[in-house]
C-alpha positions, 0 to 999 in steps of 0.5 A: 849661845843663849844658854851661856847668857842665861841665869838661874832665875829661881825665886826662893820664898823666905818663910818668916818665923812664927811670932806669938800674938801680941809679941813685938815684930822686928821689921825684916831687913830690906831686900837687896840684890847681887848681879854676877857677870859671866867672868864671875864678877860680883856687884852688890847693891842695897847693902848686899854683902860681898863674899868673894868672886871669880873675877880674877880667876881664869875659868874653864867655862863662863859663869851662867848663874847664881843662887843665895844661901839660906840666910843670905850670907853667901852665894853660889856661882855655877859655870856652864860645865857645872863647876860650883864656886861657894862664897860666904856661908854657902856650902859646897855639896858637889858639882859636875865640873869633872863630868863630861856633860851632854849639854851645858848647865844653864842654871841652878836652884838651892833647896829651901834649907840651904842644904843642897842644890840642883843644876839644870842643863839645856837638855833638861838634865837635872843634877842633885847635890846635898839634900836636893832630891831628884824628882825628874828631868827632860834629859831623855826627851827630845825638846823643841827648844832648850831649857833655859832655867828652873824654879822651885815650888814654895814648899820645896817639894817640886820644881819647874823647868822652862824652855826658850819657847816658854814650854813648862815641865813640872816635877814633884808637887809642881803644878802646871798652870800654863805656858807659852809653848804654843804662842809665837813669841817676839823674843825667847824666854830666858827664865822664870820666877816662882810665886811666893807662898801663899800664892802658887804659880810662876812668871816667864821672862823674855829677853825683851822684858816681856813677862807672862804670869800663870796661876796666881803669880802677880803681874807688876809690869814689864818692859815689853813693847819698849825697844831695849839696847841690850837684852834682858838676861836675868830676873829675881823676885822680892822675898814676899813676892810684892815685886821683881827686878830685871837686869839686862846684859849691861847690868841696867836694873829695872824694878817693878812693884815694891822692889826698890832700886839700889843701882845698876852695874858700873860701866864699862863691864868686862863681861856681860851680866848673866845672873841676879840673886836677892838677899837681905840688905841694909837699904844702902844705895851702894851705887851712889856717886859719892860717899855719904858725908861728901861735900861739894858744888854744882856749877854751870856756864854762869861760873865760867870765870869763877870756880869755887875754891873750897875743898870738894869731893862733889863736882856736878857740871852742866852740859847743856843749858836747855834741851838740845841747845846752849852747850856749856862753853866752859864744860871742859874747864869745869870738868877739869875743876871737878876732877875725880868727883865729876858728875854731869847734868843737863837742863831740860826744857819742854820741846816737841819733835816729830822725828821718831826716836827709840823707845818713844813710839811716836810721842812728840815730847818723848822724841824731843827728850830723847834727842835732848839726852843724845845731844847732851851726851854728844856735847859732853863727848865733843868737850872731851870730858868723861861721859861714863859718870853719873848723869842728872836731869835738871827739871825746874819750873823755869823749863817752859813746860807744857800744861799737859803733865803727861807730855812733860813726863814723856819728855823726861822719860825720853831723856832717861831712855836716851842716856840709858841707851847710850853706851856706858851710862847706867846711872841717870838721876833726877834733880828737882825740888819736891815742891815743883816736881809733881806740878811738872810731871804729875804722878810720874815716879821713875825708878832712878836716884834723886838729887833734891833741890833745897829751896827751904830756909831750914833745915839746909845743908846736911840737915836737908837729908832728913828733910828729903826723907820726910818729903819721900815719906809724904804721900802727897809728894810723889818723887823718884823712887830711887834713893836720895843721893844728894841734897843741894843748899844755897850758900852765899855765892855757889850752890853747895851739895851734900851726899846723904 
């Protein structure tokens, strides 16, 4: 049922403290996020704290959503029977776990001071706990489609309910700004996010990643029109409203606006992702392939007869030496050398294909990139290596690229699509030199991790992390917007790597 996969998509506006004129301002912590699966398993990203989960508890009913405590130091999980699980400093104010409900709970929203919360059922029935005020419901109204989520107004004096057809029901001081109730949608609405103060409005999110904005809710992009392997299950906005994240049921996170990408859920998941919540974090990319400070090597077919012998935690191994061709003949042996530190990479070269591929809408370069990603995955499978690791796309000046940077971008984008669409791969990053990347793909900045090729004389090694940060902050260098995970530096015999 859709209700069992819908998360609370509530966006809570955090009002900054009043700061006297002329006083110093401490930068707020960067926004991070959690994902929650239907078994209550929690995945933390961007330095979001882990406060507990129900992943090892036998639940009566599946988890359907989550919400953040007032200061971000805790969270609530809600099950479809209205059972509440509190972690960190999130307080328990009551539940419907012992009540026979007419319809299942589909989400929750906390009050702005964290002193209570609302639960909403698929018939629009509202259950208020703590200091949450009951302002109305659709529990006694015959609905055309079930309620799938709710959001609270910026001042906390009202709330909206949204149905799967995009019908909107407003209560308290929540204003009606429009709906999709009379529009034929390609896919159902799965929830909503409220605009931040001083804006007023809301956005509706569909399971295909389409977004519909009303009032002054900003639009930063969507996944509408891009075929998805898994449906979008949840979305959440940044605290200032300058961006938002989507997550599909496999935990693949897509950021928009100024929302930062900190990683996606590991694969494979025991249960699908059903909820997401925003919280202050540290900006750390906790989904990184290697712990910060790790050393190691990247190797290819050119090291088939001579593996590095030094201790290493990093072992990044080439799969294909060109797009859809030149498979590494010693991939299996090199993967065995890499051990538990295995990551895989494939070298991209420009090509075109008229064979339609998923997500490419007929673009010949994207088709070729998609095919290259699938071929690399199949070649790794054929070699018997673990394919459910982080993958990297090697983009270098020697890739026989087109003079059309837009088409080069589409080829890289196609390869990302392919690996994301392939079961078990969520984390796909880019390997490139900051001096070369924009000359190949123009202004393309995918929201993926970055492995920096360091061709510079100094700094090198671990010092390159500082140089990578400088490159990322250079407005004239447009690199992937994900974090710098790894820097490569040249040694006497092998390419060495350091995890930032």
